[in-house]
FILUMBA-154676 format. One record per residue: residue in one letter; x, y, z of N, C-alpha, C in turn. Coordinates in steps of 0.1 Angstrom, whole numbers, plus 5000, padded with zeros to 4 digits. Layout:
N
AXYZXYZXYZ...
This chain:
338
X257072143427256472023421255271993430X254171953424252871923431252971793438X252271783450252271653457250771613458X250571493453249171433452249071313461X248171313470247971213480246571153479X246571013479245270943480245070903494X243870933500243570903514242570783514X242670693523241770583524241370573538X240070563541239470563554238570433555X238770353565237970233566237870183581X237870283590237970253604236770193610X235570223604234370173610233370123600X232370193597231370143587231170233575X232170323572232170403560233470373552X233270343540234470323531234670453523X235770513525235970643518237370653512X237470733501238670763494238670903490X239770973491239871113487241171143481X241271243473242471293466242771433470X243971463475244371603478245671633471X245671743464246871793458247371923464X248571923469249072043475248172103486X247472023493246572063503245172093499X244872093486243572123480242871993477X241571993481240771873479240271863465X240571753458240071723445238871633444X238771543454237671453455237571393468X236371353472236071283485234871203483X235071073483233970973480233670893493X232470873497232070803508230970703505X231170573508230170473507229770433521X228470463525227970433538227370293538X227370223549226770093551225470103558X224370063552223070063558222669933565X223569833563223269703568223169693583X223769793590223869783605222569833611X221769903604220569973610219669883617X219369763612218469673618219069603631X220369623633220969563645221169663656X220869793653221069903663222469933666X223369903658224769923660225669853649X226969893649227769833638228169693642X227969603632228369463634229769453627X230869423634232169433629232369343617X231869213617232069123606231369173593X230169223595229469283583230169403578X230769483587231469603582232669573574X233469473579234669443571234369383557X233269303557232869243544232369353534X231669453540231169563531232369643526X233369663534234569743530235269673518X235369533519235969463508235169483495X233869493496233069513484233169653479X233369753488233269893484234669953480X235769903485236969983485237470003470X237369903462237869923448237070023441X235670013440234970113433235070253439X235170263452235270393459236570463455X237770383456238970443451238970483437X238470393428238370423414237570553412X236470563419235570683417236370813422X237070803433237770913438238870963428X239570873422240570903412239970973400X238770913395238170973383237571113386X236971133398236471263401237571363403X238671323407239871413408240471443395X240171363385240671383372242171343370X242471233378243871193377243971043375X245170993372245370843371246170803384X246070673387246870623398248270653397X248870653385250270683383250670823387X249670913389249871053392250171073407X249870963415249970973430251370973434X251571053445252971053451252970963464X251870943470251770853482250370823485X250170713493248870673498248770683513X247870753518247670773532246470683536X246570613547245470523552245270533567X244070513571243770503586244370373591X245270393601245870273607245170233620X244470333626243670313638243470453644X242670453655241870343661240670313653X240070193656238870153649238570003650X237769953642237469803641238569733634X239269643640240369573634240069513620X238969443619238669393606238469493595X237869603598237669713589238969773585X239769803596241069863593241969783585X241969643586242769553579242469573564X241169593560240869603546241569723540X241469843547242069963542243569953542X244169903553245569883554246169793543X245469683541245969583531245869643517X244769713514244569773501245669873498X245969963508246970073507248270013504X248669903512249969843510250069783496X249069713492249069653478249269753467X248469863468248469963458249870033458X250370053470251670113471252770033465X252769903467253769823461253569813446X252369813441252069813427252569943420X252370053426252770183421254170223424X254770153434256070193439256170333445X255170363453255170493460254970463475X255370553484255270523498253870533504X253670463515252470473523252670553535X251670623540251670703552250570663561X250870623573249770583582249270703590X247970703592247270823598246470773611X246670843622245870823633244470893630X243470813631242070853628241670983636X242070993648241771113656242571233652X243771213648244571323642243871373629X243271283622242571323610241371413613X240671383624239571473628240071613632X241171613639241671743643242171823631X242771763622243371833610242371853599X241171803601240171823590239971973587X240272063597240172203595241072263585X242072183581243072223571242772173557X241572113555241172073542240672203535X241272223523240872343516240272313502X239172373499238572353485239172463476X239572583482240172683474241372733481X242372783474243672833481243372943491X242273013489241973133498241173093511X240872963512240072913524240972943536X240272983547240973013559241072893568X242272873574242472753583242972813596X242872733607243272783620244772803620X245172903629246572933632246872853645X248172813647248572753659248972853669X248672823682247972703687246472723687X245772613687244272613689243872503697X242672513703242072403711240972333702X241072203702240072133694239172043703X237872073703236971983710236671873701X237271753704237071633695235971543702X234871533695233671463700233171373690X233171243693232671143684231971033691X231670923684231070813690231870743701X233170743699234070673709234970763716X235070893713235970983720235371113723X235671163735235371303738236671363745X237371453738238671503742238771653739X239571723748239971853745241471843742X241771883730243171873725243772013723X244972033728245772153725246672123713X246372193702247172163690248172273688X249372243690250472333689250972333674X250872223668251272203654250672083649X250772053636250071933630250771803636X251971813641252571703647252871713661X252171813668252371833682251071863689X250471753694249071763700249171713714X248471773723248371733737246971723742X246571603748245271583753245171653767X244271753768244171823781243071753789X242071693783240971633790240371523781X239771423787239171313779238071253787X237271173781236171103788236770993796X236170973808236670863816235670743815X234670753807233770643805233170663791X231870673790231170693777231570823771X231670823758231870943750230471013747X230471133743229271203740228471133729X229071083719228371013709227670883714X228370813723227770693729226570733737X226670843744225470883752224270913743X224570983732223471013722222870883717X223670793712223270673706222470573716X223070563728222470473738221070523743X221070653745219770713749218770713738X219170733725218270723714217670583713X218470483716217970343715216970323725X217070373737216070363748214770423743X214870533735213670593730213070533718X213770423713213170353702213570413689X214570503689214970573676215970483669X216070493656216970413647218470443650X219270353646220770373647221170443633X222170533634222670603645221770703651X221770703664220670783671220970933671X222170973670222571123672221771213663X221671183650220971273640219471273644X218871163649217471163652217171243664X218071243674217971323686218071473682X218971503674219171643669217871693662X217271603654215971643647214871673657X214671573667213571593677213871713686X215171733689215571833699215171973694X215171993680214872123674213472163677X212572063681211172093682210772083697X211772053706211372033720211872143729X211472133742211772223753213072173760X214172233759215372183765215372193781X214472263786214372283801213272193807X212672113799211572033804211971923815X213071863812213571753820214971793825X215271743838216571763844217371633845X218571623840219271503840220571533848X221171423853222371443862223571493854X224271583860225571633854226671593863X227771543857228871493865229671603871X230371573882231371673888232671603888X233371613876234671553874235671663875X236771643883237771753884238571773871X239171883870239971913858239171923845X239771873834239171883821238571753816X238571653824238071523819236471523819X235971443810234571423808233971293814X232671293817231971173820230571193816X230071083809228671083804227870973809X228470873816227770763821226570793831X226870893839225870933849224670993842X224871073832223871133825222971033818X223670933811222970823805222070753814X222670713826221870643836220670723841X220870853843219770943848218670943837X219070953825218070963814217270833813X217970713815217270593814216270573826X216770613838215870603849214670693848X214770813842213670893840212570833831X213070763820212170693812211470573819X212270493825211770373832210770413843X210970513851210070553861208770613856X208770683845207570743839206770643831X207470543824206770453816205870353825X206270343837205470263847204070313848X203970443847202570503849201970543836X202770553825202270593812203070523801X202570413796203370343786203670423773X202970533771203170613759203970733763X204670733774205470853779206470893769X207270803764208270843754207770903742X206670843736206070893724205571033726X204871053737204271183740205371293743X206471253748207471353752208771343745X208871283734210071253727210871383723X210171483719210871603715211571673727X210771683738211371743750212471653757X212271523756213371433761214671463753X214471463740215671483731216271623733X215471723735215971853737216671873750X216171813760216771823774218071743774X218071623768219271543767220371623760X220071673748221071743740221571863748X220671943754221172053761222072023773X221771913780222671863791224071833786X224071753775225371713769226171843765X225471933758226172053754226672133766X225872143777226372213789227672153794X227672023794228871953799230071983790X229871973777230972003768231472153769X230572243769230972383769231672423783X231172363793231772393807233272353807X233572233802234972193801235772273791X235172313780235872393770236172533776X235272583783235472713790236672713799X236772603807237872583816239172573809X239172503797240372483790240872623784X239872703779240272833774240872923785X240272923797240873003808242172943812X242372813812243672753816244772783806X244472783794245572793783245672933778X244573013778244673143772244573133756X244273023751244173003736242873073731X243073143720241873223715241273163702X241673043698241172983686240572843690X239272823686238572703690238072633677X238372503677237872423666237072303672X236172243664235472123668235672023657X235571893661235771783651235171653656X234971563647234371433651232871433648X232271313648230871293643229871383651X230071403664229071473672229171623668X230271673662230271813658229371843646X228671733641227671763631226371803637X226271783650224971813657224771963657X223572003653223272153651223372223664X222872153675222972223688224372243693X225272153691226672163694227272273686X227072273673227672373664227172513668X225972533671225472663675225972703689X226072613698226572643711227972683711X228872613703230272653702230372793696X229672813685229672943678229273053687X228273033695227773143704228773163715X229373053720230273073731231473153726X231973123714233173193709232873333706X231573363702231173503699231173583712X230573523723230473583736231873623741X232873533739234173553745235273603735X234773653724235673703714236773613710X236373483707237273383702236973353688X237973303681237773263667237273113666X236173083660235672953659235872893645X236272763645236372683633235372563634X234372573626233272463626233272403612X233672273611233872213598232572193591X232672173578231472133570231071993575X229771963575229271843580229971713574X230271723561230871613554232171573560X232871673566234171643572234171613587X232871603592232771573607232771423609X232071353600231971203601233171143594X233271013595234470943589234570973574X235671023570235971053556237371053553X237671023540239071013536239771143534X239071253532239671383530240571423542X240071393554240871423566242071333567X241971203562243071113562244171163552X243671213541244571263530245371383535X244671483542245371603546246371573557X245971483566246971443577248171363570X247871283560248971213553249771313545X249271413540249971513532251071583541X250671613553251671683563252771583567X252371453569253371353572254271333561X253771333549254571323537255671433536X255271553539256171663538257371643548X257071573559258071543569258771413566X258371353554258971223550258771113561X257671113568257371013578256470903571X257170813565256470703558256270583567X255470493562255070373570255770253565X256170163574256770033570255669943565X255969843557254969753552254569653562X255369633573254969543583254169603595X253769733593252969803603251569743603X251069713615249769653617248769753622X247469743619246469833624246269813639X245769913645245469903660244069953663X243469893673242069923676241970043685X242870063694242770173704244070243705X243970373707245070463709244570593714X245470673721245070813724245570903713X245071023712245371113701246871153702
């Protein structure tokens, strides 16, 4: 008997709904919020209001594109956290209400688990997915982690950021350069035209597999501040090289820790996930690293790197198989480890 899951994602500033049947993706609809661009970052109150406006049409569109009715659903999976509480409340409340109306169970999903399990989203039955165990380099705006994935319900954090995440470093440095929010894609675009060896920025010396990006961020800002004193047009003249050097430094930090994790665990399968895994430099670096060391690399489609409901639906699908349903009194949470 087929199992059909509706996934709902509303952890930050994207409202998304997706339908998965027996692990195969039938639809994935994302409504992005542009209202935050003028503020240089996500405004929580505006985000939650936009979710309220978007969630009904997004879910309706996801069901129609999947070619199913709400009555065909077996369960509803929703992001319970981490994320913005106001935004999470919209998705959580909607999932509970729809569940009660349809008399089907709800499944709560950890947003970070969704990023890790995004590699199991299949468009066709023949699509290749990772074998266990594998290492996942999880890099996003709020998290930088190396996760040992023994199974879909057995994950261990081997290393994590102790301060800023890689995505935060990209966005904050982009803001200093006057680039729009979100800054990561703009840095990626400029970096493709610049010299990655032009500028040298500080690299942290953190023991073990933990990350740190605050020193890099500070070094980048000091470089701009010191040069702008003598040349007000310094950033405009050197923006491509600044972006390329920043991106190369972040990639070096990420790959260095990944290499240590591979040697420590002996795992031969590498996956990346999270918003920063959409960065072309990161994707190329991981692919080249795996090729050099004879490792199998799993690099997701860009649509599955940012916040999306397909990853929520696939994570919910596996929890449904284990009959791990969510109680109606479960509240969303802002912060949690993977």
